[in-house]
C-alpha positions as CSV (number, residue, x, y, z in Angstrom):
1,X,9.1,70.0,10.5
2,X,5.9,68.2,9.3
3,X,5.1,64.6,9.7
4,X,1.7,64.9,8.1
5,X,0.2,61.6,7.0
6,X,0.1,60.7,3.3
7,X,-2.9,61.2,1.2
8,X,-5.9,59.0,2.4
9,X,-5.9,56.9,-0.7
10,X,-2.3,55.8,-0.5
11,X,-2.4,52.0,-0.6
12,X,-2.3,50.0,2.6
13,X,0.5,49.7,5.2
14,X,2.9,51.4,2.6
15,X,1.0,54.6,3.7
16,X,2.4,53.8,7.3
17,X,5.7,53.0,5.8
18,X,6.0,56.2,3.9
19,X,5.6,58.2,7.0
20,X,7.4,55.8,9.2
21,X,10.6,56.4,7.2
22,X,10.2,60.1,7.9
23,X,9.5,59.8,11.5
24,X,12.8,58.2,12.2
25,X,14.3,61.3,10.8
26,X,11.8,63.6,12.4
27,X,13.1,62.2,15.8
28,X,16.5,63.7,14.9
29,X,15.5,67.2,14.1
30,X,18.4,69.4,15.2
31,X,21.6,70.8,13.8
32,X,22.2,69.6,10.3
33,X,26.1,69.5,10.6
34,X,28.3,66.9,12.2
35,X,27.6,66.6,16.0
36,X,30.0,68.3,18.4
37,X,30.9,65.5,20.7
38,X,27.2,64.6,20.6
39,X,27.6,60.8,19.6
40,X,29.0,57.9,21.5
41,X,32.5,56.1,20.9
42,X,30.9,52.6,21.1
43,X,27.5,51.0,21.9
44,X,26.3,47.7,22.7
45,X,22.6,46.2,22.4
46,X,20.7,45.6,25.6
47,X,18.3,42.7,25.6
48,X,16.2,44.8,28.1
49,X,16.1,47.0,31.1
50,X,16.4,45.8,34.8
51,X,13.1,44.7,36.3
52,X,11.2,47.3,38.4
53,X,11.5,47.0,42.2
54,X,7.7,47.8,42.6
55,X,5.1,49.9,41.2
56,X,5.0,53.6,40.7
57,X,2.1,56.1,40.8
58,X,2.8,57.5,37.3
59,X,5.7,58.2,34.9
60,X,6.0,60.7,32.0
61,X,7.3,60.1,28.5
62,X,8.5,62.3,25.8
63,X,7.1,62.1,22.2
64,X,8.4,64.2,19.4
65,X,4.9,64.9,17.9
66,X,1.3,64.6,18.8
67,X,-0.8,61.9,17.0
68,X,-3.5,63.2,14.6
69,X,-5.6,60.3,15.6
70,X,-5.5,57.0,17.7
71,X,-7.7,55.2,15.5
72,X,-6.0,51.9,15.2
73,X,-6.7,51.7,11.5
74,X,-4.4,54.8,11.0
75,X,-1.7,53.6,13.4
76,X,1.1,53.7,11.0
77,X,3.6,56.2,12.7
78,X,5.8,56.2,16.0
79,X,3.7,58.6,18.0
80,X,0.3,56.7,17.4
81,X,1.8,53.2,18.1
82,X,4.0,54.3,21.1
83,X,0.7,55.4,22.7
84,X,-1.7,52.9,21.2
85,X,0.3,49.8,21.9
86,X,-0.7,50.2,25.5
87,X,-4.4,50.7,24.9
88,X,-5.5,48.6,21.9
89,X,-4.3,45.0,21.6
90,X,-4.2,42.6,18.7
91,X,-5.0,39.0,18.0
92,X,-1.3,38.1,18.3
93,X,1.3,40.0,20.2
94,X,4.9,40.9,19.2
95,X,7.2,40.2,22.3
96,X,10.1,42.3,23.5
97,X,12.3,39.7,21.9
98,X,10.6,40.2,18.6
99,X,8.8,36.9,18.5
100,X,5.0,36.4,18.0
101,X,2.9,34.9,20.7
102,X,-0.9,34.7,21.5
103,X,-2.5,37.9,22.3
104,X,-6.4,38.4,22.2
105,X,-6.4,35.0,20.4
106,X,-5.3,32.3,22.8
107,X,-4.6,30.1,19.7
108,X,-3.9,30.5,16.0
109,X,-4.2,27.6,13.6
110,X,-4.1,26.9,10.0
111,X,-6.1,24.0,8.9
112,X,-5.0,24.7,5.2
113,X,-2.6,27.1,3.6
114,X,-5.6,29.4,2.8
115,X,-7.2,29.6,6.1
116,X,-6.5,31.0,9.6
117,X,-8.6,30.2,12.6
118,X,-8.3,32.4,15.8
119,X,-9.8,31.0,19.0
120,X,-10.2,34.0,21.3
121,X,-9.7,34.2,25.0
122,X,-12.8,34.2,27.0
123,X,-13.9,36.9,29.5
124,X,-11.7,39.8,27.9
125,X,-13.4,43.1,28.8
126,X,-13.3,46.2,26.7
127,X,-12.7,49.5,28.5
128,X,-16.4,50.2,28.1
129,X,-17.3,47.3,30.2
130,X,-18.4,45.1,27.4
131,X,-17.1,41.6,26.9
132,X,-15.2,40.8,23.7
133,X,-16.9,38.5,21.1
134,X,-16.0,37.2,17.8
135,X,-18.5,39.8,16.2
136,X,-16.2,42.6,17.6
137,X,-13.0,41.0,16.0
138,X,-14.8,40.5,12.7
139,X,-15.9,44.2,12.8
140,X,-12.4,45.3,13.7
141,X,-10.7,43.5,10.9
142,X,-13.4,44.5,8.4
143,X,-12.7,48.1,9.3
144,X,-9.1,47.6,7.9
145,X,-10.5,46.0,4.8
146,X,-13.2,48.8,4.2
147,X,-11.9,51.0,1.1
148,X,-13.8,53.9,2.6
149,X,-11.7,53.9,5.7
150,X,-8.5,54.2,3.7
151,X,-6.7,52.1,6.5
152,X,-3.0,52.3,6.7
153,X,-2.9,48.5,6.9
154,X,-5.3,47.8,4.1
155,X,-2.6,46.1,1.9
156,X,-2.1,43.4,4.4
157,X,-5.7,42.5,3.8
158,X,-5.6,42.5,-0.1
159,X,-5.3,38.7,0.0
160,X,-8.4,38.2,2.4
161,X,-11.5,36.9,0.9
162,X,-13.5,36.8,4.2
163,X,-13.5,37.2,7.8
164,X,-16.3,35.4,9.6
165,X,-17.4,34.5,13.2
166,X,-17.4,30.7,13.2
167,X,-18.3,30.6,16.8
168,X,-19.0,32.9,19.7
169,X,-15.1,33.0,20.4
170,X,-13.7,32.0,17.1
171,X,-13.0,34.0,14.0
172,X,-12.1,32.3,10.7
173,X,-10.1,34.2,7.9
174,X,-10.1,33.0,4.3
175,X,-7.1,33.9,1.9
176,X,-7.2,34.0,-1.9
177,X,-3.8,32.4,-1.9
178,X,-1.2,31.0,0.8
179,X,0.2,34.2,2.5
180,X,3.0,33.7,5.1
181,X,3.0,37.4,6.0
182,X,-0.7,37.8,7.0
183,X,-0.6,35.7,10.2
184,X,2.6,37.7,11.2
185,X,0.9,41.2,10.8
186,X,-1.8,40.1,13.2
187,X,0.6,41.0,15.9
188,X,0.8,44.6,14.7
189,X,-2.0,47.3,14.7
190,X,-3.4,45.4,11.6
191,X,-4.8,42.9,14.1
192,X,-6.1,45.3,16.7
193,X,-9.4,44.8,18.1
194,X,-12.0,47.4,19.5
195,X,-15.5,47.2,20.8
196,X,-18.0,47.4,17.8
197,X,-20.4,49.4,20.0
198,X,-17.7,51.9,21.1
199,X,-16.5,52.5,17.7
200,X,-20.0,52.9,16.1
201,X,-21.0,55.3,18.9
202,X,-18.1,57.5,18.2
203,X,-18.6,57.6,14.5
204,X,-16.4,59.9,12.8
205,X,-14.9,61.3,16.1
206,X,-13.3,57.8,16.9
207,X,-9.7,58.2,17.6
208,X,-9.8,61.9,18.1
209,X,-12.1,62.4,21.1
210,X,-13.7,60.0,23.8
211,X,-12.6,56.4,24.6
212,X,-11.2,53.8,22.2
213,X,-13.1,50.9,23.4
214,X,-10.1,48.6,23.4
215,X,-8.9,46.0,25.8
216,X,-5.4,46.9,26.8
217,X,-3.8,47.4,30.3
218,X,-4.3,51.2,30.0
219,X,-7.4,53.2,28.9
220,X,-7.4,56.7,27.3
221,X,-7.5,59.5,29.8
222,X,-7.2,63.2,29.4
223,X,-6.0,64.4,26.2
224,X,-4.9,68.0,26.2
225,X,-4.5,68.8,22.5
226,X,-1.1,70.3,21.7
227,X,0.4,69.4,25.1
228,X,-0.1,66.0,26.6
229,X,-2.0,62.7,26.7
230,X,-2.7,60.7,29.9
231,X,-3.3,57.0,29.9
232,X,-5.1,55.4,33.1
233,X,-4.7,51.9,34.3
234,X,-7.4,49.5,33.4
235,X,-8.2,47.5,36.5
236,X,-10.4,45.1,34.5
237,X,-7.4,44.1,32.3
238,X,-7.4,40.3,31.5
239,X,-3.6,40.2,31.7
240,X,-0.8,41.2,34.1
241,X,-1.8,44.4,36.0
242,X,0.3,47.3,34.9
243,X,2.9,48.7,37.3
244,X,2.1,52.2,37.1
245,X,-1.3,53.8,37.7
246,X,-0.9,56.4,34.9
247,X,1.3,57.4,32.1
248,X,1.6,61.0,30.7
249,X,2.8,61.6,27.2
250,X,4.4,64.9,26.6
251,X,4.5,66.4,23.0
252,X,7.9,68.0,22.7
253,X,8.6,68.8,19.0
254,X,11.9,70.4,19.4
255,X,14.9,68.0,19.7
256,X,16.7,70.2,22.3
257,X,13.7,70.7,24.4
258,X,13.1,67.0,24.5
259,X,16.6,66.4,25.5
260,X,16.6,69.2,28.3
261,X,13.2,67.6,29.4
262,X,14.9,64.2,29.9
263,X,18.0,65.7,31.6
264,X,15.9,67.8,34.1
265,X,13.5,65.1,35.0
266,X,10.6,66.9,33.5
267,X,10.0,63.6,31.6
268,X,11.2,60.3,32.8
269,X,12.0,58.6,29.6
270,X,11.6,58.3,25.9
271,X,12.3,56.4,22.7
272,X,13.7,57.9,19.4
273,X,16.5,60.0,21.2
274,X,18.1,62.6,19.0
275,X,21.5,61.4,17.8
276,X,23.2,64.5,18.7
277,X,22.1,64.0,22.2
278,X,23.6,60.5,22.7
279,X,26.8,61.6,24.3
280,X,25.3,64.2,26.6
281,X,22.6,61.9,28.0
282,X,25.0,59.0,28.4
283,X,27.4,61.3,30.3
284,X,24.8,63.1,32.4
285,X,24.6,60.7,35.3
286,X,20.8,61.4,35.2
287,X,19.9,58.0,33.8
288,X,20.8,55.3,31.3
289,X,20.9,55.3,27.5
290,X,20.0,52.0,26.0
291,X,20.2,50.7,22.5
292,X,18.1,47.6,21.3
293,X,17.3,45.8,18.2
294,X,15.5,48.2,15.9
295,X,14.8,46.2,12.6
296,X,15.7,49.7,10.8
297,X,18.1,50.3,8.0
298,X,19.2,53.6,6.5
299,X,19.5,53.5,2.8
300,X,20.0,55.7,-0.2
301,X,16.6,55.0,-2.1
302,X,17.0,55.0,-5.9
303,X,14.1,57.1,-7.5
304,X,15.1,57.0,-11.3
305,X,16.4,54.5,-13.5
306,X,16.3,56.7,-16.5
307,X,19.6,58.5,-15.7
308,X,23.0,57.5,-14.6
309,X,21.8,55.3,-11.8
310,X,19.8,53.2,-14.2
311,X,23.1,51.4,-14.9
312,X,23.6,48.9,-12.1
313,X,27.4,49.4,-12.4
314,X,26.9,53.1,-11.4
315,X,24.8,52.1,-8.3
316,X,27.4,49.6,-7.4
317,X,30.1,52.2,-7.9
318,X,28.4,54.7,-5.6
319,X,27.7,51.9,-3.1
320,X,31.6,51.0,-3.2
321,X,32.6,54.7,-2.8
322,X,30.4,55.6,0.3
323,X,32.2,56.3,3.5
324,X,29.6,54.3,5.7
325,X,31.8,54.3,8.7
326,X,32.1,58.2,8.5
327,X,28.4,58.6,8.0
328,X,27.6,56.3,11.0
329,X,29.8,58.5,13.2
330,X,28.7,61.7,12.1
331,X,25.0,61.1,11.1
332,X,23.9,58.5,13.6
333,X,25.9,59.4,16.6
334,X,28.2,56.5,16.4
335,X,25.3,54.0,17.4
336,X,24.8,52.0,14.3
337,X,26.6,49.5,12.2
338,X,27.6,49.9,8.6
339,X,26.0,47.4,6.2
340,X,25.5,46.4,2.4
341,X,22.5,44.3,3.4
342,X,18.9,45.5,2.7
343,X,17.8,43.8,5.9
344,X,18.9,43.7,9.5
345,X,20.5,40.5,11.0
346,X,17.8,40.6,13.7
347,X,15.1,40.1,11.0
348,X,16.6,36.5,10.4
349,X,16.2,35.5,14.0
350,X,14.0,32.4,13.0
351,X,16.5,31.1,10.4
352,X,19.0,28.3,11.0
353,X,22.7,29.5,11.3
354,X,23.4,28.1,7.9
355,X,20.5,29.9,6.2
356,X,21.3,33.2,8.1
357,X,24.9,32.8,7.0
358,X,24.0,32.2,3.4
359,X,21.9,35.4,3.3
360,X,24.8,37.5,4.4
361,X,28.1,35.9,3.2
362,X,29.2,37.1,0.0
363,X,27.5,40.4,0.2
364,X,29.7,43.4,-0.9
365,X,32.0,44.7,1.8
366,X,31.3,47.8,3.7
367,X,34.7,49.1,3.3
368,X,35.4,51.6,0.4
369,X,37.1,50.6,-2.7
370,X,37.3,53.9,-4.7
371,X,39.5,52.7,-7.5
372,X,37.2,49.8,-8.2
373,X,34.3,52.3,-8.2
374,X,36.1,54.6,-10.6
375,X,36.6,51.7,-13.0
376,X,32.8,50.7,-12.9
377,X,31.8,54.3,-13.8
378,X,34.3,54.4,-16.5
379,X,33.2,51.0,-17.8
380,X,29.5,52.3,-17.8
381,X,30.5,55.4,-19.7
382,X,29.0,57.5,-17.1
383,X,32.0,59.7,-16.2
384,X,30.8,63.3,-15.7
385,X,27.2,62.4,-15.8
386,X,24.8,64.3,-13.4
387,X,23.2,62.6,-10.5
388,X,20.8,64.7,-8.3
389,X,20.3,63.6,-4.7
390,X,17.5,65.2,-2.4
391,X,18.7,66.7,1.0
392,X,16.8,68.4,3.8
393,X,17.4,69.8,7.2
394,X,14.9,67.4,8.5
395,X,17.7,65.4,10.4
396,X,21.2,64.4,10.4
397,X,20.5,61.1,9.1
398,X,19.2,62.9,5.7
399,X,21.5,65.8,5.4
400,X,24.7,64.0,6.1
401,X,23.8,60.8,4.2
402,X,23.2,63.2,1.0
403,X,26.5,64.9,1.7
404,X,28.4,61.5,1.9
405,X,26.9,60.4,-1.2
406,X,27.8,63.6,-3.0
407,X,31.3,63.2,-1.8
408,X,31.5,59.7,-3.0
409,X,30.0,60.2,-6.4
410,X,32.2,63.2,-7.1
411,X,35.3,61.3,-6.2
412,X,34.6,58.7,-8.7
413,X,33.8,60.8,-11.7
414,X,30.1,61.6,-11.3
415,X,28.7,65.2,-11.1
416,X,26.6,65.0,-8.1
417,X,24.2,67.9,-7.1
418,X,22.1,68.3,-4.1
419,X,18.5,69.4,-4.2
420,X,17.3,70.8,-1.0
421,X,13.8,69.9,0.1
422,X,12.0,71.7,2.8
423,X,11.3,69.6,5.8
424,X,7.6,70.1,5.4
425,X,7.7,68.9,1.9
426,X,10.0,66.0,2.3
427,X,6.9,63.6,2.8
428,X,5.9,64.0,-0.7
429,X,9.0,62.2,-1.9
430,X,7.4,59.0,-0.5
431,X,3.9,59.6,-1.8
432,X,4.0,61.8,-4.9
433,X,5.9,60.8,-8.1
434,X,5.9,64.3,-9.3
435,X,7.8,65.4,-6.2
436,X,10.5,63.0,-7.2
437,X,10.9,64.5,-10.7
438,X,14.4,65.5,-11.3
439,X,15.7,63.5,-8.5
440,X,17.9,60.3,-8.8
441,X,18.0,59.3,-5.2
442,X,17.2,60.4,-1.6
443,X,18.0,59.2,2.0
444,X,15.4,56.7,3.3
445,X,15.1,55.1,6.7
446,X,12.9,52.0,6.9
447,X,11.7,50.0,9.8
448,X,10.2,46.6,9.6
449,X,7.0,45.7,11.5
450,X,7.4,42.0,11.6
451,X,10.5,39.9,12.2
452,X,10.6,38.6,8.7
453,X,13.1,39.9,6.1
454,X,10.3,39.7,3.4
455,X,8.8,42.9,4.9
456,X,11.7,44.7,3.5
457,X,12.5,42.7,0.4
458,X,8.9,42.9,-0.9
459,X,9.5,46.6,-1.6
460,X,11.6,45.7,-4.7
461,X,9.1,43.7,-6.4
462,X,7.7,45.0,-9.7
463,X,5.0,47.7,-9.0
464,X,5.6,47.9,-5.2
465,X,4.7,51.3,-3.7
466,X,8.2,51.9,-2.4
467,X,9.9,50.6,-5.6
468,X,10.2,54.4,-6.5
469,X,12.5,53.8,-9.5
470,X,10.4,51.0,-11.1
471,X,13.0,48.4,-10.8
472,X,11.7,45.1,-12.4
473,X,13.1,41.6,-12.6
474,X,11.1,38.7,-13.3
475,X,13.4,36.4,-11.3
476,X,12.9,38.6,-8.2
477,X,9.3,38.7,-8.5
478,X,9.0,34.9,-8.7
479,X,11.2,34.6,-5.7
480,X,8.8,36.9,-3.8
481,X,5.9,34.8,-4.8
482,X,7.7,31.8,-3.5
483,X,8.5,33.3,-0.2
484,X,5.1,34.5,0.4
485,X,3.5,31.2,-0.3
486,X,6.1,29.3,1.9
487,X,4.4,28.4,5.1
488,X,7.5,26.5,6.6
489,X,9.8,29.4,8.0
490,X,13.0,27.8,7.2
491,X,12.1,27.1,3.5
492,X,10.7,30.8,3.2
493,X,14.0,32.1,4.8
494,X,16.2,30.3,2.3
495,X,14.2,31.8,-0.5
496,X,14.5,35.2,1.2
497,X,18.3,34.8,1.3
498,X,18.2,34.5,-2.5
499,X,16.2,37.6,-2.6
500,X,18.6,39.5,-0.3
501,X,21.6,38.5,-2.4
502,X,19.8,39.6,-5.6
503,X,18.8,42.9,-4.0
504,X,22.2,43.5,-2.7
505,X,23.6,43.0,-6.2
506,X,21.1,45.0,-8.1
507,X,20.8,47.8,-5.5
508,X,17.1,49.2,-6.0
509,X,18.1,50.8,-2.6
510,X,21.7,51.4,-1.6
511,X,21.9,50.0,2.0
512,X,24.1,52.1,4.4
513,X,23.5,51.2,8.1
514,X,21.5,49.2,10.5
515,X,20.1,51.5,13.1
516,X,19.1,50.4,16.6
517,X,16.3,51.5,18.8
518,X,17.5,54.2,21.4
519,X,15.8,54.5,24.9
520,X,16.6,56.7,27.8
521,X,15.2,56.1,31.3
522,X,16.1,58.1,34.4
523,X,16.9,56.7,37.6
524,X,13.2,56.7,38.8
525,X,11.9,54.1,36.6
526,X,12.9,50.9,34.8
527,X,11.4,48.0,32.9
528,X,10.8,49.4,29.5
529,X,11.9,47.1,26.5
530,X,14.7,48.2,24.5
531,X,13.5,46.8,21.1
532,X,11.3,48.2,18.5
533,X,8.7,45.9,19.9
534,X,7.3,49.0,21.9
535,X,5.4,49.8,18.7
536,X,2.8,46.9,19.1
537,X,3.7,45.4,22.7
538,X,2.1,47.1,25.8
539,X,5.5,48.2,26.9
540,X,4.3,50.9,29.5
541,X,2.7,48.1,31.7
542,X,6.1,46.8,32.4
543,X,7.4,50.1,33.6
544,X,7.7,50.5,37.5
545,X,9.7,52.1,40.1
546,X,13.6,51.4,39.9
547,X,13.6,50.8,43.6
548,X,11.2,49.0,45.7
549,X,8.5,51.3,47.3
550,X,9.6,54.2,45.1
551,X,7.7,56.4,42.7
552,X,5.4,59.3,42.8
């Protein structure tokens, strides 16, 4: 399949999201029918993996695709970030526990709601030997803002009026208006810092050849295009020394080949495990299959409000009739949780118990109610109306969700047809309105990049890029503005609870399941985080030998 990036002018981090929703599916390329004993009967989330017993010479890692570039401004996809998180660091850091802590900035402060001041760590060295200064940070953030770069994270800077060096080790960011999301995104690739000299020297080749001039625990080594990429430990690193001298990423695009490589020991580990391989890997005795918080949801994205799904009663009916439990077992290998919430529970980690409960209590049940659904369709006068849902062999999460939606819709009186989309054309559904013509809905997997529900809920605002169907509600838009401006986390989360309840009722997307991160480690290594934090946290530095003194 193709995971080609979206057109260069797609706005901001939504370009990254558009491909991200695909790449979760891309990781699952394989048979399009129900897994034959490939799932797991039950699963539990692990907070982490055992600590290493010592260092290891090197370890190898499976990736389902080769990154087209390692330029941090285009780090919107799983392959890029899985590598880059170990090489380029950001002002702040997302921890394995999905919290934010200081990164290259030793302190972040906000003297007023429209100003953020980042005081930098002294003595931080780039891989090219230069010492990091405020000028490097200003240059790096300005690359994200430059429209000529078409950065994947540009939307996160739309509220920024200036980025200035206000001291040798201090950078001040001024905003047009209060923005609770901006400081959180400084822990993602949006806040990455590289040497101005190194980037300038590389010119248009930056990210595709030569070094990256970053500060992480690993520096870019040999890149064998089409085969593998090596990272080498950076001995001048300011933080904790990496436990392995080198990491080798193997590009294995075929799901069966990737699974076989894990079982044979050809590679030592990997994230984004094919769902049809869960059972086989778990029972193999060759290693351990872990699941961790993924901040990911699987949804049926509504793309057209002009047809039958334009009536909220029909959307509610389809949601009521969906067999979420059956889909989780067949499409997600049994390792997911049925939901009717647009956000994951882990995204509410900073909320008080009362606020978290209010965000989820009273949401529609996940259990089916076919009779109620039939009544809603009849009430809406939609019996016999046609609904077209896109499907694709891109992965089981797509093909089997489309089939489940077809079965649900047919059972409640709709005429549901499936439109097959070639895997290499599926990307266009996220980026090209013309590709969505004649389609009412399609399976959509979304992951959040920060531990804040608003990262998902903002997508239903009027005019939002992923608001494919043009859903519009002035009440909703006003709540998004209130949440964005709220600097106090508890106050913001209470507003986001209102947004969640409204989205769960109006269903601009139909939520289906929470999907955890999957990780496999063989018996040789341990230490990798189990959560989606690996996208922006230097996870490889934590990986070492499972036994003291072990490792090649």
